[in-house]
TORFIZA-605409 format. One line per field, with one value per residue (C-alpha): residue number from 0; residue in one letter; x negated, z negated, y negated. Coordinates in nm, 3 decimals, decimal comma. Each point is the difference from the previous one (the first is absolute). Layout:
% residues N
paro <- c(NUM/...)
vexnu <- c(a/...)
u <- c(X/...)
w <- c(Z/...)
v <- c(Y/...)
% end
This chain:
% residues 210
paro <- c(0/1/2/3/4/5/6/7/8/9/10/11/12/13/14/15/16/17/18/19/20/21/22/23/24/25/26/27/28/29/30/31/32/33/34/35/36/37/38/39/40/41/42/43/44/45/46/47/48/49/50/51/52/53/54/55/56/57/58/59/60/61/62/63/64/65/66/67/68/69/70/71/72/73/74/75/76/77/78/79/80/81/82/83/84/85/86/87/88/89/90/91/92/93/94/95/96/97/98/99/100/101/102/103/104/105/106/107/108/109/110/111/112/113/114/115/116/117/118/119/120/121/122/123/124/125/126/127/128/129/130/131/132/133/134/135/136/137/138/139/140/141/142/143/144/145/146/147/148/149/150/151/152/153/154/155/156/157/158/159/160/161/162/163/164/165/166/167/168/169/170/171/172/173/174/175/176/177/178/179/180/181/182/183/184/185/186/187/188/189/190/191/192/193/194/195/196/197/198/199/200/201/202/203/204/205/206/207/208/209)
vexnu <- c(x/x/x/x/x/x/x/x/x/x/x/x/x/x/x/x/x/x/x/x/x/x/x/x/x/x/x/x/x/x/x/x/x/x/x/x/x/x/x/x/x/x/x/x/x/x/x/x/x/x/x/x/x/x/x/x/x/x/x/x/x/x/x/x/x/x/x/x/x/x/x/x/x/x/x/x/x/x/x/x/x/x/x/x/x/x/x/x/x/x/x/x/x/x/x/x/x/x/x/x/x/x/x/x/x/x/x/x/x/x/x/x/x/x/x/x/x/x/x/x/x/x/x/x/x/x/x/x/x/x/x/x/x/x/x/x/x/x/x/x/x/x/x/x/x/x/x/x/x/x/x/x/x/x/x/x/x/x/x/x/x/x/x/x/x/x/x/x/x/x/x/x/x/x/x/x/x/x/x/x/x/x/x/x/x/x/x/x/x/x/x/x/x/x/x/x/x/x/x/x/x/x/x/x/x/x/x/x/x/x)
u <- c(-8,807/0,315/-0,144/-0,169/0,351/0,161/-0,273/0,076/0,319/-0,037/-0,246/0,206/0,318/-0,215/-0,137/0,284/0,196/-0,304/0,076/0,302/0,008/-0,246/0,107/0,367/-0,014/-0,290/0,165/0,298/-0,171/-0,173/0,235/0,240/-0,262/-0,267/-0,329/-0,340/-0,240/0,332/-0,167/-0,344/0,139/0,233/-0,293/-0,179/0,267/0,018/-0,363/0,026/0,211/-0,268/-0,384/-0,145/0,122/-0,351/-0,085/0,322/-0,133/-0,381/0,154/0,174/-0,271/-0,208/0,279/0,019/-0,373/-0,254/-0,106/0,395/0,309/-0,237/-0,220/0,284/0,138/0,207/-0,074/0,232/-0,226/0,024/0,263/0,430/0,052/-0,262/0,206/0,368/-0,184/-0,129/0,320/0,200/-0,295/0,118/0,328/0,106/-0,047/0,264/0,242/-0,068/0,035/0,322/0,198/-0,083/0,134/0,348/0,044/-0,114/0,300/0,242/0,286/-0,107/0,391/0,016/-0,281/0,057/0,373/-0,154/-0,224/0,296/0,062/-0,244/-0,409/-0,296/-0,035/0,400/-0,039/-0,289/0,114/0,391/0,035/-0,330/-0,144/0,353/0,020/-0,396/0,075/-0,043/-0,313/-0,097/0,032/-0,176/-0,268/-0,015/-0,039/-0,256/-0,229/0,025/-0,050/-0,332/-0,100/0,005/-0,185/-0,281/-0,316/-0,266/0,001/0,059/-0,291/-0,198/0,080/0,173/-0,234/0,151/-0,030/0,253/0,218/-0,024/-0,021/0,035/0,325/0,183/-0,205/-0,307/0,046/0,115/-0,377/-0,140/0,194/-0,182/-0,323/0,027/0,122/0,335/0,253/0,313/0,028/-0,152/0,317/0,270/-0,080/-0,012/0,350/0,129/-0,117/0,105/0,357/0,038/-0,059/0,150/0,308/-0,062/-0,116/0,339/0,217/-0,203/0,067/0,355/0,001/-0,177/0,268/0,248/-0,182/0,019)
w <- c(16,074/-0,120/-0,193/-0,286/-0,038/-0,019/-0,233/-0,192/-0,059/-0,070/-0,279/-0,135/-0,016/-0,200/-0,249/-0,027/-0,116/-0,194/-0,197/-0,014/-0,172/-0,255/-0,051/-0,040/-0,345/-0,090/0,065/-0,183/-0,343/0,046/-0,013/-0,259/-0,230/-0,211/-0,139/-0,105/0,316/0,229/0,138/0,050/0,177/0,209/0,086/0,156/0,164/0,176/0,036/0,396/0,058/-0,046/0,039/0,313/0,224/0,032/-0,323/-0,075/0,320/-0,183/-0,313/0,185/0,157/-0,330/-0,091/0,266/0,129/-0,013/-0,357/-0,105/0,074/0,352/-0,219/-0,098/0,317/0,057/0,355/0,059/0,152/0,351/0,066/0,043/-0,401/-0,114/0,264/-0,194/-0,369/0,082/0,126/-0,296/-0,199/0,072/0,080/-0,339/-0,211/0,239/-0,031/-0,406/-0,071/0,197/-0,071/-0,375/0,004/0,137/-0,241/-0,311/0,165/-0,098/-0,262/-0,346/-0,084/0,321/-0,087/-0,348/0,067/0,257/-0,281/-0,193/0,265/0,194/-0,037/0,049/0,366/0,083/-0,084/0,219/0,311/-0,007/-0,228/0,029/0,387/0,193/-0,211/0,069/0,360/0,196/-0,202/0,056/0,386/0,024/-0,184/0,223/0,346/-0,145/-0,110/0,321/0,158/-0,219/0,123/0,348/-0,019/-0,185/0,123/-0,247/-0,266/0,355/0,178/-0,351/-0,041/0,307/0,271/0,329/0,233/0,285/0,016/-0,415/-0,174/0,204/-0,134/0,184/-0,148/-0,010/0,407/0,053/-0,166/0,214/0,305/-0,123/-0,024/0,337/0,203/0,066/-0,082/0,173/-0,258/-0,271/0,050/0,050/-0,276/-0,197/0,115/-0,069/-0,354/-0,038/0,084/-0,146/-0,351/0,063/0,046/-0,272/-0,263/0,103/-0,073/-0,351/-0,048/0,021/-0,225/-0,254/-0,041/-0,053/-0,305/-0,152)
v <- c(18,324/0,177/0,262/-0,274/-0,151/0,381/0,069/-0,328/0,131/0,295/-0,095/-0,255/0,237/0,267/-0,242/-0,209/0,393/0,016/-0,379/0,081/0,346/-0,139/-0,347/0,072/0,176/-0,245/-0,295/0,116/0,095/-0,350/-0,174/0,171/0,099/-0,169/0,112/-0,038/-0,069/-0,063/-0,349/0,140/0,297/-0,254/-0,214/0,337/0,077/-0,361/-0,022/0,074/-0,260/-0,285/0,197/-0,013/0,328/0,023/0,065/0,277/0,144/0,046/0,144/0,222/0,114/0,043/0,199/0,203/0,000/0,293/-0,191/0,086/0,197/0,097/0,197/0,225/0,069/-0,252/-0,123/-0,280/-0,342/-0,065/0,191/-0,052/0,128/-0,313/-0,272/0,093/0,018/-0,354/-0,184/0,194/-0,176/-0,363/0,070/0,172/-0,379/-0,147/0,252/0,085/-0,386/-0,053/0,304/-0,097/-0,320/0,131/0,264/-0,297/-0,163/0,261/-0,088/0,154/0,046/0,222/0,187/0,046/0,153/0,227/0,137/0,119/0,204/0,148/0,103/-0,235/0,197/-0,069/-0,323/-0,086/0,163/-0,056/-0,344/-0,177/0,077/-0,070/-0,325/-0,061/0,112/-0,336/-0,054/0,298/-0,021/-0,305/0,114/0,317/-0,232/-0,218/0,249/0,173/-0,346/-0,033/0,398/-0,075/-0,324/0,140/-0,039/-0,064/0,336/0,200/-0,123/0,082/0,330/0,164/-0,172/-0,127/0,311/-0,023/0,298/0,109/-0,357/-0,321/-0,134/-0,301/-0,246/0,195/0,015/-0,381/-0,044/0,218/-0,201/-0,303/0,066/0,212/-0,362/0,235/-0,325/0,109/0,392/-0,220/-0,250/0,245/0,167/-0,311/-0,086/0,331/-0,014/-0,315/0,039/0,311/-0,135/-0,365/0,275/0,262/-0,323/-0,167/0,268/0,076/-0,359/0,023/0,342/-0,160/-0,277/0,222/0,179/-0,336)
% end
């Protein structure tokens, strides 16, 4: 029971790191720039938020399977790496949309004043990120919670392999099927309490960003 929980935390942490590394600059660029095709790209970024997780998992399975990148030697299907990828894909939209909204709320006068004395990169990490930090922190926490609760896409692309890819949500599913109500209840209560605390904290940061 402990291993699936630890695996969930590790998977969610690594997935969130990837989400922040890619989502932070992208959310800033999409908040500050206007260009042709922007709405279409934003819609694609947001699709994992509304698509059934099983559909996301199936798409990843097609991309990484033997008819996709698998034939090039990338053997990620039914591995822990696939679980991380699935968690990152479904968590990305929450981070992107929340962080983007935070950057959009920045005072343009402050950004314009900073632009007189610095390059775009300096403005990004010395002005914009500090000003939007509360919203960004809320985005990080929301994406982490989404990653730790991922089930459907993980099951499709990584499987439910005890000790390898079985995260806490998958373990709960197994416990219920096996009739082990006590373990299912303990894990469910822990995830519920953990999510409640994290969500409450993220809400506080989100309010500070307004």
